[in-house]
N, C-alpha and C positions, 0 to 999 in steps of 0.2 A: 458332551460339552467338555472339553478340556479345561483343568480347573486354572486357567491363568486370566489373571481379573485384566478387564481389558475394560475401555471407557471412547466415547466417540461423540459424533457430532451427525444429525440428522439434519441433510440438507442437498435439494436437490441443486443439479447445477444451472438450471432458468432457474435459479432466484440469486445467482452472483452478480455482480456488477460488469459491465461493459458500455464502451459507447454505443452499441446498437441497439439499446431497449429489450433484448435478454440475456441473461447470462450463457455461456457459451464454453468450448473445450479451448480458450485461448489463455492468456497468461494469468486471469483470473483465477483459473481453476487450479494452475500450478502454486499461483500465491494462498489458495486456501489450504490446500497440502501442506507447504513451508506451517502457515498459521497453527495445522494440527498438531504438527510434531513439536513446532513449540509451546504445546498445549500438554503437549507429552500424553498426546491421545491416538491410539493407534486405531480406531475405525470409522469408516465415512459410509453413512448410509444414504442412499438415493432412494429417487421413486423409477420408478421403470422408464428405460431410452428409449422405448418405443415412439414412433411419431402418431402424435393425438388426433385422433378424430375429432367429432361430435363434443362441444362443451370445453374442446382444449384439455380435454380430461386426459392423462396418461395412463387412466385406466379403460379407454375408449378409444384404441389405437385401430390404425391402419392393415397392422401386421404387428404378428408377434415375434417378431424373427427382425426385423429392422430396425434401423436406429432414426432418431430424430433427427433431418437436415438442418430447423430451426438449431439445435445445438454446436453448429460449423462454425469455427471461427472465422470471421472474415482476416484477422491480424495474422493466423499462421496461412492462410490464402496467400496473402501480400507476400509471405515469407519466403513461398513456393515460386513466387512470379505470378502467382493467376492470379495476381489482381492488381492495380499499378496504387499509386498514391493519390493519384487522379479521382479514380474509382472510390476510393474512402473518406474523397476531401466532401461530400454529399450528405451525408449523412441528415438523416431528418431529424425535426425536434422530436424527442420520444420521452414520454416518463421515465425518471429512475427509481421510484419506489415499489413500481409496477409495470407488467405487461404487458401493451397492447397488442394483441397477438395480430388482427387482420394489419394494422402496417408494420409490424417486423416482419409479417411472412412476404408483405409485398415488397419493402424495401429489401429483405435477402435475398428473395428468387432473383431478382434484377442484377445481384451481384454475384450469385452463383451461377446465373447466364452468361453474364461474362467472362466469370474463372472457366467455366466449360468451353465455351469458345475458345479461350486459349488453350486448354487442354488438350484440345482435339486435334491441335496445328502441329504436336509434337510425339513423337513415339512414343508408344505407351510402356512405362517402365515392367518389368519383369512383374512387379508385385501385384500390380495393377489386374494381370492377366491370371496371377494365382488366387487371388482374391473371386476375382469372378467364378474360377473353374471350382473353387473351394465352399461356395456358397448358392451354388445353382439350384442346391433342390428346394432355395426360397426364393431366389432373386429374381427369376425369370417371371414367377407368377407376378412377386408385389411388383416391380417394375411394370407390367405389360397392367396390372391392377391399376397403378396411377396414372398411368398414359390414359386409358379410356377410360376414369372417371373426369380427366381435364379434356379428353374429348368431347364426353357427355356434358358437360356444364356439371361437372358434379355432383351428378345423380348416382344413388346409389345402385349398386352392380345389379339388384333385383329389376332396377329401371332400365336398363340397356335393354338394346333390340336382343330378343329371346334366343338366337342361334350365339352371340357372345355371352349374353348371362350365364347361359347354361353349357358353355365350354363345347359348343360342337368343333371335332380339330381343324375342320378347313377354313373355320372361320375366325380360329383361335393364329393359324399361319398368315390370314390374309389381314390381320390385324395388327400384328406382331412386324409384318413387311410395312403395311401403311404409317405405322406411328414408333418406325425402328429409332428417328432420332430422338426421340420423346423416352425410351427405353433406353439409350445408351445415356440418358442425360443423368436416369436415378441410378442405372449403375454406378455414374461420377459421382454424385450426391455419394451412396453408400461408401460408397470407395473410402471418399474423404474421411466421412463420419467413422471408419472403421481403423483409419489412419490416427487421425485425431486422438479418439477415445484409447488406442493403444497407448499413446504416448502419455497419455494422463495417469491410464494405469501402471505402467511400467514404473514412472515416476513414484507412484504412492507405495508401490512395493520395496524401490528401493530404501522409502524412508520408515519401511515395517510400518505402515498403513492397510489395513484389508477396506475391502471397500462389499459391503454389505447392498445386492442388490433386491429389484423387488420383483416377484411372479405374481401376477394377478390369475385369479384361477380361470377368469373367462375372457373372453376376447367380445369385439365388437360384431354385430351382424354385418354391420359395413365395413369387413377387411379382407384383404386378400385371402387371409385363411379360410373364412366364410365361403369366397368365392372359389377357392380352388379344390377345398374338400365339403361340400353344402353336406355329402352323406356322414359326415362325425357331429353334425349340429340339429337341434330341433327346430328344424323347418318348415314350413308347408309348402304347399306345391307350386306360389308364389314367390319364393325365396324368402319370404319374411317368419321371422322367431315364432315358435307355436307355442312354448313355452319358454318364460325369461326367469331370469336371475334375479336372485335378492336376501331380503332377510326380514321376519318377522316383525313386528313394530319392537322397540327397545331402547336404550337409553336414548339412542341420536334421534328418533323418532317413533312420533305415535301410533302412523299409520305404514310403520317399516320402511323399508329401502327398496323398490322397484328400479333395480340396475339398468333393464332391460337388456342385457346381455344374453343371447341364444344358449339353450342350455345342451350339453354334451347328450349323443347317443355312446353312454361308454361302453352297452354291448357292442357296438360296431367299433368302437377305437382299441377295444379288447380283441379282435380277432387279427390283427399285425401287431400283436402284443404293446400299444399305446404307442407305436412309431413316431407319429407325429410330436407328441408329448418325448420321446427321447430328443428328438432333434433339438425341442424349444430349448430343454433343459442343456443341452451340452452347448448351443448356440448361446445361453447367457452365461452359462459357467464359462466363458470365454472371455467375457467384458468384467465378471465380478468375481469374488473369491466367497462369498457368503450369500445363500438364495433366501429373505423372507419370502414364507409362501402366505401371500393376501386370502384371507379366508379361507384358511387349513381347513376348517371343519367342513367344510363342503367335499371332500373326499370321503371324509366319513357320512354324512347326510346333508343336503341341500335342501334347500327353499325352492319350491318348484309354483310357480306362479303363473297361471294362464295369459299368455299375452292378450284378453282383451279386458284385464283387471286394469284398473287405473292406479290403486296402489297394491301393496305387497299384503295386506290383511289378510285375503282370500287367498290360500297357498297352501300345501301342504309339505310334509318333510318326506324326503325319497333318498334310497341307501344307495352310497357313494360305491365308488369302486376299491375302495380303502386298502388293507394289507396286501390285495393282488396285483395293482396297480404300483404301490412303492417297490415292493420285490422283483416286479417287472424290471423296473427303471432303474434299479440299483445294480442286478445283474447283469445290464449292457451298459451304463453309462460310469458303475462307479461308487463311490464312497459319496454321498448326497450332505453336503455341507447347508446343511436347513435350519433357520428359524421359522418355527412354526407359529404364524399370527392367528391366536387362540382366544381373543377378545370376547366378552358377551357371553352369552349363556351357553355353556359346554359341558356335552353331556358325556358320563364314564367312557362311551365306543371312543369319544375323540381322544381323552386321556390314553386310552390303553394304544389306540394307533400310533398316539406322538411318541409314548413311551416305548414302545415293539422296535422302532427303529431309532431311539434315542435321539430324538429333536426337540430341543429345546423350545420353551414357549414363551408366552411375553405377557407381563404386567406393566400397569401403567397408573402413575401416581395419583392423577385426578380419577381414579374409579376406586381407590382405597378409601374406607374412614381414616380420619385422621388417628383416630387412636389406636390404630391397627396397623400405624405404619411399619414393613417389614424391616429385618434387621438381620435375622439367622435363618431365615427358611426357603431362601429365594436361590439356592446355587445353582440349579437348573434351570432359570431363567435369563430372558434380556430386560432388563426394567428401564420403563422409560418414563421423562417426565410429562410427555406428551407425544401423541402424533402428528403424521400430518391431516387427520381427521378431526383433532382437538384444539380447542381454544389454544392460546399461549397460556402459561401460570399466571400472567400476572389479569386478562383477559378473563381467565376460568376463576379466578379466586373473586375478583370483581362480580361478576354474573351469578356466585354463589353465594359470595357471602355480604354482597351489596356494600364492600369495602375496598379500598385501593391500597396495591399491593405497592411499597417501596423495594426497590433494587435488592437492598437487604435480606426482606424477606426470599425475594426469589433466588438469593444465593443458598440462602438456609435450606431451602425447597430441593435447590438443587444437591447440596452438601448429602441433604437425606437419601436422596437415591444414592449417589455416590458410595458411600457411606455402608449402604448396605449389603446382605453375603450374596447379590447377582453377581453371576460372573461377569457379564458382558452388561453395561449401563449405555445409552443413547442419549442425548439431550438434544431436542431440535435448537437449531443457532436462533432461533427467535426468542428462547429462554436463557441463553447465554448472553444475550443483547438486551433482555431485560423489556422486551417491548411488549406490548398490549393488546387487544383484540383486533386492532386494523393490521397485524402482521400475521394474521390467520391465513393458512394453506387453505384448507379447504371445509367448507360444513356440507358436511352427510344434508342428501334431502334437496339441497339446492343447485341449481344451474346455472345460476349466474355468477360473475365476479370471482370464481376458484382461481387456484393454479395461478396467479398472477403476482404473487409478493416479493419481493428483493428488496435486498438490504445495501444498504448504501456504501460505496467506496469511501473508506476510512473510519469505517464501525468496526473494524477488526484490531483493535488499540491493544498495544502492546500491556495496559492494565489488566486487562480484560483476559490476555493470553497467560500474564502471569499467575492470575487469579484461579483460573481453571487447572494452570500446572502444580500450582501446590494444593487443589483438590487431589488431582491425579497421584501426588506422592503422599498426602497424608491417607488416602483409601487403596494406598499401596495397585496403581492401577496405572503406573508409569509406563509408558512406551520405552523399555531397554530395547535396544537391538543387537545386544548381544544374547539376548533370550532367544532369537527369533519369532517366527511368524507361527504364534499361536492357531489352532485348530479348534473348530466343534466339533 
């Protein structure tokens, strides 16, 4: 990690304000970047940008390569002439502080269909054809997967008719011809997502703000990746996971966390030098500047749970691909700007793997005893007040000490992190806004009510901006554009 002090904010784009029920890549995304620059911050960390499946979790996605269409901004489509003022005049009443995913999806899909109908009446721009060609290695499978899901009433792929579930070539051709219009619709959505996100990322770069993306270790069993490459995953003869991912009992859960994602057949992936992973990482590095690898320890050893187990208690540690994997990826992809999520119980093997490639780890204030708050020994970590899996500072303080935490105390805790020796510091926006437990993004081990939090328009006040900017100056984390973009 370069020894240039930086700080920033953790906020997923779905949490941005917007009149359409969910944060998107429209004007508010650019305003948030302006806010970061005004706070003298230089980092924006987000969650996975892929299309969420079960539970609306960005860690259970329909594709490891596709972008989330719900992040597409209708206002940007209007500016392109693909929607009219009349199209945008009938916005349903939607919550401002929470995402109502079913209602948002229903409404936005109506708008997207209208935009697509106008798009296909015009000559396709050359950049559209370039996008389709450059992304053919995943886009064709993803679009057909989504079209078939819709055609089958949203059944998982392994419940489709056997010939298409197991990708018989003639059946693939027949279904692609049958559903060609739906395929083209999904091509369009991915092109629009790509265009809008590219504009956001370029705007951030102009302000010397690095975007930290999230790379989940595992993917969903009901995904275009598992359907297209079943040999890479621990699936049984029916396409169901035979062994699933998770972690043993820990701080978050007495019965562990049974995520349910299928485990990889690492020995099979090694046969082509982890080509699928190389493509996945290259794709994500088109979107972001730095990768936070979620559950990094799984590359050194992972918790294997038999699929029939209802909890994660009965499992075993299995050796992961380790050094061989990262050496192969780096040889083919190049330098990996990585943050290793190494929270929880970490073995010496994980530390060795992390240090071998110079990947900084993570520390979270809420996991540290108060009398041992760090000042001088965190040069090679990214230090957080909390992550998307933690309660807010106020919620945590109330739960642990059974006392209320006022705003001044929240800022004292933020300053402790900012004044630490950590090279990089990340503060969830909920803590900057001094919000309580009701603003929590995710509660591990639960499946309801997560990923829905949004902040209200007007929350990013000048007072908040000035206070965070003052902290950046005092801790020497100021975003000075003359210094150029730092690197991990």
